C-alpha positions, 0 to 999 in steps of 0.5 A: 495505488495512485491515479494511473492505477486507478484508472486502469482498474477503472478501465479494464477490471482487477480482482483486488487482491494485493497487500496480503500481511501487510502493514496497510492490510485494511487499506489495500483492499480498502482501495478496490472498494472505493473504486468500486463503489466510484469513490475516487477521493477515498481510494487515493487516500488509501494509495497515498498512505500505502505509498508514504510507508512505501518511500518511508520504509524502504529504499527503491530497491525495495529494501527495508530502510530499518534493521531489525537485528539490532533490537534482537542484539540489544542486552536486556 
């Protein structure tokens, strides 16, 4: 969801399927919607938000940076 991806979609097309159930589930389809309407800056905004979460929440090997098991093991 960056300028290279946007160029590929504009030049070669794409079906707009991605991000089902993701945290930014609305941003993902809007990336395509903005591209198809010619709104490149808005599409890039959606892509930047997605990339920021990927960097903050996942390692380079797509392993989560947080451990939800800690929440379940806390005594209440």
